C-alpha positions in Angstrom: -13.3 36.9 -2.5 -11.3 38.6 -5.6 -7.9 38.8 -5.5 -6.1 41.8 -4.9 -5.2 42.5 -8.8 -8.7 41.9 -9.5 -10.0 44.5 -7.3 -7.5 47.2 -8.6 -8.8 46.6 -11.9 -12.1 46.9 -11.2 -11.5 50.0 -9.0 -8.9 51.7 -11.4 -10.8 54.8 -11.6 -11.4 54.8 -8.0 -8.0 53.9 -6.4 -8.6 55.7 -3.0 -11.4 53.4 -2.7 -8.9 50.5 -2.4 -7.0 52.4 -0.1 -10.0 53.5 2.3 -11.0 49.7 2.6 -7.9 48.9 4.6 -8.5 52.0 6.7 -11.9 50.9 7.4 -10.9 47.3 8.2 -8.2 48.6 10.7 -10.6 50.6 12.2 -13.1 47.5 13.0 -12.4 46.3 16.6 -15.5 43.9 16.8 -14.9 40.3 17.7 -17.4 37.3 17.8 -15.6 36.7 21.1 -17.4 39.6 22.5 -21.0 38.3 22.4 -21.9 37.5 25.8 -24.9 34.9 25.7 -26.9 35.0 28.7 -29.8 32.3 29.7 -33.6 34.0 30.3 -34.7 34.6 33.7 -38.4 33.1 33.1 -37.2 29.7 34.2 -37.2 30.0 38.0 -40.1 30.6 40.6 -40.6 32.0 44.3 -37.2 34.1 43.8 -34.8 31.3 43.5 -31.6 31.3 41.5 -31.3 28.9 38.6 -29.4 26.4 40.6 -31.5 26.6 43.8 -34.7 25.9 41.3 -33.0 22.8 40.0 -31.9 21.4 43.4 -35.8 22.1 44.4 -37.2 20.3 41.5 -34.7 17.4 41.6 -35.3 16.6 45.2 -39.1 17.0 44.9 -39.1 14.7 41.6 -36.9 12.3 43.5 -39.3 12.0 46.5 -42.3 11.5 44.3 -40.5 8.5 42.8 -39.0 6.8 45.6 -40.9 8.3 48.5 -39.6 10.0 51.3 -36.7 7.5 51.8 -34.7 8.2 48.9 -32.0 5.4 48.3 -28.5 6.3 49.2 -27.3 5.6 45.5 -30.0 8.0 44.2 -28.8 10.6 46.6 -25.4 10.3 45.7 -26.0 10.5 42.2 -28.2 14.0 42.5 -25.4 15.5 44.6 -22.8 14.5 42.5 -24.6 15.7 39.3 -26.0 19.1 40.9 -22.2 19.4 42.1 -20.8 19.3 38.2 -24.0 21.1 37.0 -23.1 24.2 39.4 -19.4 24.0 38.2 -20.2 24.2 34.2 -23.0 26.7 35.2 -25.8 24.5 33.2 -28.9 24.8 35.7 -30.5 27.2 33.6 -30.4 24.7 30.4 -31.7 21.9 32.6 -34.7 24.0 33.7 -35.4 25.1 30.2 -35.8 21.6 29.1 -37.7 20.6 31.9 -40.2 23.8 31.5 -41.0 22.5 27.9 -41.4 18.8 29.2 -43.6 20.2 32.1 -45.9 22.2 29.3 -46.3 19.0 27.4 -47.1 16.7 30.0 -49.6 19.3 31.8 -51.4 19.4 28.1 -51.4 15.9 27.4 -48.7 15.7 25.0 -46.6 12.5 25.2 -42.9 13.3 25.0 -39.6 11.6 26.2 -36.1 12.5 26.4 -33.6 9.9 25.0 -30.1 9.6 23.8 -27.2 10.0 26.5 -29.6 11.9 28.8 -30.8 9.0 29.9 -27.8 8.6 32.0 -28.5 11.2 34.2 -30.5 10.7 37.5 -31.6 14.6 37.5 -33.3 14.0 34.3 -35.1 10.8 35.7 -36.2 12.9 38.5 -37.3 15.9 36.5 -39.5 13.5 34.5 -37.6 14.3 31.1 -36.3 10.7 30.7 -38.5 7.9 32.1 -35.3 5.2 32.6 -34.0 4.8 36.0 -30.3 5.1 35.2 -29.3 3.2 38.4 -31.4 0.1 37.1 -29.1 -0.2 34.2 -25.9 1.3 35.7 -25.4 4.0 33.5 -22.7 6.6 33.6 -23.6 10.3 34.2 -20.2 11.1 32.6 -21.3 9.7 29.3 -23.9 12.5 29.1 -22.0 15.5 29.9 -18.0 15.6 31.0 -15.8 18.6 31.7 -12.9 16.4 29.8 -14.9 16.6 26.5 -15.7 20.3 27.0 -18.9 19.8 25.2 -22.0 21.6 26.1 -25.1 19.1 27.1 -27.5 18.0 24.5 -30.7 16.6 25.7 -32.9 15.7 22.9 -36.6 15.3 23.6 -39.2 13.8 21.2 -42.9 15.0 21.0 -45.6 13.6 19.4 -45.3 14.7 15.8 -49.1 15.8 15.6 -48.7 18.1 18.4 -45.1 19.4 18.6 -46.2 22.5 17.0 -48.0 23.4 20.1 -45.2 23.2 21.9 -42.8 25.3 19.9 -45.5 28.2 19.9 -45.5 27.9 23.7 -41.7 28.7 23.4 -42.3 31.8 21.0 -45.3 32.9 23.3 -43.4 32.5 26.5 -40.1 34.2 25.4 -41.2 36.2 22.6 -40.2 35.9 18.7 -37.5 38.4 19.2 -35.6 36.4 21.9 -36.3 32.7 20.6 -35.3 31.4 17.1 -34.8 28.0 15.6 -31.2 27.2 14.5 -30.5 26.9 10.7 -29.0 24.3 8.9 -26.6 25.1 5.8 -26.9 22.8 3.1 -23.9 22.3 0.9 -23.3 21.4 -2.7 -22.4 18.0 -3.5 -21.0 16.6 -6.3 -23.9 15.8 -8.3 -25.6 18.7 -7.8 -22.5 20.7 -8.4 -22.2 19.0 -11.8 -25.8 19.8 -12.8 -25.5 23.5 -11.6 -22.3 24.0 -13.5 -23.1 21.9 -16.7 -26.3 23.8 -17.3 -24.4 27.3 -16.5 -21.6 26.1 -19.0 -24.3 25.2 -21.8 -23.9 21.3 -21.8 -27.0 19.5 -23.1 -29.2 17.6 -20.4 -28.0 14.4 -21.9 -24.6 15.2 -21.0 -25.3 16.6 -17.5 -27.3 13.6 -16.9 -24.4 11.5 -17.8 -21.8 13.3 -15.8 -24.3 13.3 -12.7 -24.4 9.5 -13.0 -20.9 9.1 -13.2 -20.1 10.5 -9.8 -21.2 9.4 -6.3 -23.4 11.4 -4.4 -21.1 11.7 -1.4 -17.8 11.7 -3.1 -16.1 15.0 -2.6 -13.1 14.1 -5.0 -13.4 14.8 -8.8 -10.4 12.8 -10.5 -10.0 11.6 -13.9 -11.9 8.3 -13.2 -14.9 10.6 -12.7 -14.7 11.6 -16.5 -17.0 9.3 -18.4 -14.8 8.2 -21.1 -17.9 7.2 -23.7 -19.2 10.2 -25.8 -16.7 12.9 -24.6 -13.5 12.3 -26.6 -11.7 10.2 -23.8 -11.7 13.2 -21.7 -9.9 15.5 -23.8 -12.7 17.8 -24.7 -11.3 21.2 -23.0 -15.0 22.4 -22.3 -15.8 19.5 -20.4 -12.2 19.8 -18.7 -13.4 23.4 -17.8 -16.8 21.9 -16.5 -15.3 19.6 -14.1 -12.6 22.1 -12.8 -15.5 24.3 -12.0 -17.4 21.9 -10.4 -14.4 20.6 -8.3 -14.3 24.3 -6.8 -17.8 24.7 -6.2 -18.3 21.4 -4.2 -18.9 22.1 -0.5 -20.2 25.6 -1.0 -23.1 26.6 0.9 -26.2 26.0 -1.0 -29.1 27.4 1.1 -30.6 27.9 4.6 -33.0 25.4 6.1 -34.7 25.0 9.4 -33.0 22.7 12.1 -35.2 19.7 12.9 -36.0 21.3 16.2 -32.9 23.4 17.7 -33.9 26.5 19.7 -31.7 29.3 20.8 -33.4 31.2 23.8 -31.7 34.6 25.1 -32.3 36.9 28.0 -32.2 40.1 25.7 -32.9 40.7 22.2 -31.9 37.6 19.8 -30.8 40.3 17.2 -28.2 41.6 19.3 -26.4 38.4 18.9 -27.0 37.0 15.7 -29.1 37.7 12.5 -32.5 36.5 12.4 -35.2 35.9 9.7 -38.8 35.0 9.4 -39.0 31.2 8.4 -41.5 30.1 5.4 -43.7 28.5 7.8 -46.1 30.7 9.9 -45.2 32.1 13.1 -41.7 30.9 13.2 -38.5 32.7 13.4 -35.1 31.4 12.4 -31.5 32.6 13.2 -29.2 32.6 10.4 -26.3 30.5 12.0 -26.2 26.6 12.4 -25.4 24.6 15.3 -21.6 24.5 14.8 -21.7 28.4 14.7 -23.5 28.8 18.2 -21.6 25.9 19.5 -18.2 27.8 19.0 -19.6 31.1 20.6 -21.2 29.1 23.5 -24.8 29.4 22.5 -26.9 26.5 24.4 -29.8 25.2 22.4 -32.6 23.0 23.3 -33.9 20.3 21.0 -37.7 20.2 20.3 -38.0 17.1 17.8 -40.9 15.2 16.7 -41.3 11.4 16.8 -44.2 9.8 14.6 -44.2 6.6 16.8 -44.9 8.7 20.0 -48.4 9.6 18.4 -49.1 6.0 17.7 -47.8 5.1 21.1 -50.0 7.8 22.7 -53.1 6.5 20.5 -52.6 3.1 22.0 -52.2 4.5 25.7 -55.5 5.9 25.0 -57.4 2.9 23.3 -55.7 0.7 26.3 -57.4 2.8 28.9 -60.8 3.2 27.2 -61.0 -0.8 26.5 -58.9 -2.2 29.2 -59.0 0.4 31.9 -55.2 0.4 31.9 -53.5 3.7 32.8 -50.1 3.3 30.7 -47.1 5.6 30.6 -43.7 5.1 29.0 -42.4 4.7 32.5 -44.7 1.7 33.8 -45.4 -0.3 30.7 -44.3 -4.0 31.2 -40.8 -4.6 29.6 -40.3 -8.3 30.3 -43.1 -10.0 28.1 -41.4 -13.1 26.7 -44.1 -12.8 23.4 -42.2 -9.4 22.6 -38.8 -10.6 22.6 -40.1 -13.8 20.5 -41.6 -11.3 17.9 -38.3 -9.3 18.1 -36.4 -12.7 17.3 -38.3 -13.3 14.1 -37.6 -9.6 13.1 -41.6 -8.8 13.3 -40.5 -5.5 14.0 -41.9 -3.2 11.2 -43.4 0.2 12.7 -41.0 -0.5 16.2 -39.2 2.4 16.6 -35.2 1.7 16.4 -35.7 -1.7 15.3 -37.6 -1.7 12.2 -35.0 -0.8 9.6 -33.8 -3.8 7.1 -30.4 -4.0 8.9 -32.1 -4.3 12.0 -34.3 -6.8 11.0 -31.3 -8.8 9.5 -29.5 -9.0 12.8 -32.5 -9.7 15.0 -32.9 -13.6 14.3 -29.2 -13.8 14.7 -28.9 -12.0 18.0 -32.3 -13.4 19.4 -32.7 -10.7 22.2 -34.5 -12.2 25.4 -34.1 -9.6 27.8 -34.4 -5.4 27.4 -30.6 -5.0 27.5 -30.1 -7.3 24.6 -32.2 -4.7 22.8 -29.5 -2.2 24.1 -26.8 -4.2 22.4 -28.8 -4.7 19.3 -29.2 -0.8 18.6 -25.9 -0.3 19.2 -24.1 -3.2 16.9 -26.0 -2.2 14.0 -23.5 0.9 13.3 -21.0 1.9 11.0 -18.4 1.9 13.7 -18.9 -1.8 15.0 -19.3 -3.2 11.3 -16.3 -1.4 10.0 -14.5 -2.4 13.3 -15.3 -6.1 12.7 -17.1 -6.4 16.3 -20.3 -7.8 15.0 -19.4 -11.5 14.2 -17.2 -11.7 17.5 -19.8 -11.0 19.2 -22.3 -13.2 18.0 -20.0 -16.0 18.3 -19.5 -15.4 21.7 -22.7 -14.9 22.4 -23.7 -18.5 20.8 -21.2 -20.1 22.6 -18.9 -20.7 19.5 -16.0 -18.4 20.7 -14.3 -18.2 24.4 -15.1 -15.0 26.1 -12.0 -13.2 27.3 -11.0 -10.0 28.7 -7.6 -8.5 28.5 -7.7 -7.2 32.2 -9.8 -7.2 35.3 -10.5 -3.3 34.7 -11.9 -4.0 30.9 -13.9 -6.9 32.2 -15.8 -4.6 34.5 -16.4 -2.3 31.8 -17.0 -4.8 28.9 -18.9 -7.6 30.6 -22.2 -7.0 29.2 -21.0 -7.2 25.6 -18.8 -9.8 26.0 -15.5 -8.6 26.0 -16.3 -6.7 22.7 -16.3 -2.9 22.9 -19.1 -1.8 20.8 -18.8 2.0 20.0 -20.4 4.5 18.2 -20.1 8.3 17.6 -22.4 11.5 17.8 -24.8 11.7 15.1 -22.8 13.7 12.8 -19.8 11.2 13.0 -22.3 8.4 12.2 -23.7 10.3 9.3 -20.0 10.9 7.9 -19.2 7.3 8.5 -22.1 6.3 6.3 -21.2 8.5 3.7 -17.3 7.0 3.8 -18.7 3.5 4.0 -20.3 4.1 0.3 -17.3 5.6 -1.1 -14.3 3.6 0.9 -15.6 0.3 -0.3 -13.8 0.2 -3.6 -11.0 2.2 -2.5 -10.3 -0.2 0.9 -9.8 2.8 3.0 -9.3 2.2 7.0 -12.4 3.1 8.8 -12.2 6.3 11.0 -11.3 6.3 14.7 -14.3 6.5 17.0 -15.0 6.6 20.5 -15.0 3.1 21.9 -17.7 2.7 24.1 -19.3 -0.3 26.0 -23.0 -0.2 25.4 -24.7 1.2 28.4 -21.6 2.2 30.2 -20.2 4.4 27.5 -16.6 4.6 28.7 -14.2 6.1 26.1 -11.0 4.2 25.4 
C-alpha cells in the first residue's frame, strides 16, 4: 500500500478521487465474519440427520468388529465420543471422511487414516483407521478437545497410484462448483529474495551467487553479518546496502499460489459464494485461493486426501501374498509380533519401511532396539526436534538400558509417563515441527533456547 502523500501526488490532478475512496470505504459493510459455512447434505441416507447417520454407522461398525456383545469399554467410548461430536457439531465432517474411505475400499484402493485420528473409537468402527484405540490405551482428547478449540483433522493416506480416482470421486459427487482443493501460499525466503532483488538491481550473476550463498535458506534476519566482506568493499558499497535493505523488506512476501497436498473444502451451496476459486494447472481440478490458515479462521472444515507411495507397495504385497500363499491380509489383521521383524529393525535394516527409514531413525534404532510394537511408537516420537532439543533422548535410552534409575515426580505423572519411563516425550503439529527444524539450523550458532512445545507422553497425548 502506498503512503498517503504518495497517493496525493499520484492523483494530484484528481483530488476528488482521494476523497471518494474514503466515502466508498465507509460505505462498505461486508465482513468475513458474515460468511456462513454449511456442510453438504449428500452424506446421509434414508432421511437421517448427520448425527443419526453417524450413530447408525458407528454402532453398525462396532457390531461388525466385536459381534453382538460389544465390550462395555467400547460402548462407553462410542457414547462419549458421540456426545462430544454432537456438542461440537462435527457429525458431517466424520461422515464426509467415512464416505471417501468407503468409496476407496469398495474400489480396492488401499487407504489408512493416521495421526491422532487413531485415538478415536468411532474412527476405528467406521473403518477410517485400523488400530483399536483401547488396545493401546489411547486418549480421544488427543484427537479433538473443546479446550483446544481446534477442528478435527483426520489425515487419510491413499495409494499414490490411485489417489486421483478418489479426488475425482469427490468432484463428481459434489461438483467442481462446490468442492475445491485448498491453496498453499509460498513465501519468499532469504535466498530467493536476494536473487530476485539482486537481478532487479543489476548485480552480476557472480555477485548474486555470492550473496545468496552467504545467507541460510531459512534465516529471516539480514544483519551486518550477512554482508559478505570480500569483494564488496567491506560492506560499505551504497548500491549493495540498498540491495540488502530491499531484500530485508521483501522477505516473507507471498510468492505464488500452489495446491495443498490434498486438503478439500466442500460446501452445500456455491463455493464461489464463500471464497475465490480458480482452475488448477492439473486437468479436472479446481482450487480455492485461500490456504488452510485462512479457512481455519473462518470455520471452514477441510478433509485431507493424501497420497502415500508405501501403501501402493503394501497393496501389491498383499496381492502377491494372496496369489502365492492364499493369505487374505489387510492392514488390520497383518501379524504384528514377528520377532524377526524387530530384529531387522534393531539392525537398522529399514530402507523402504515407512516412518523408520530416515537416516536419523536408522541411527536411533540400534540404540533403542525395539522388541514390541509400542517400542516403535516411542521410536517415531523420540526422533523429533522437540525431544532432541529438550534433551530427552539420552535420559530415555539410559533408563531403558538400566543405566539410570526410573523415577516419577508423582503418582499422577507415573500413570501418564510409565510407558516412556518417566521421560515426557513431546511433539507439536506438523507446522510446529517444520518451524522447529528451521530454527534448529539457525539457532545452533546463536545458542537460542528451544521453543516451548506441547508435552505429550507417546500414546497418551497428555499436555502438561
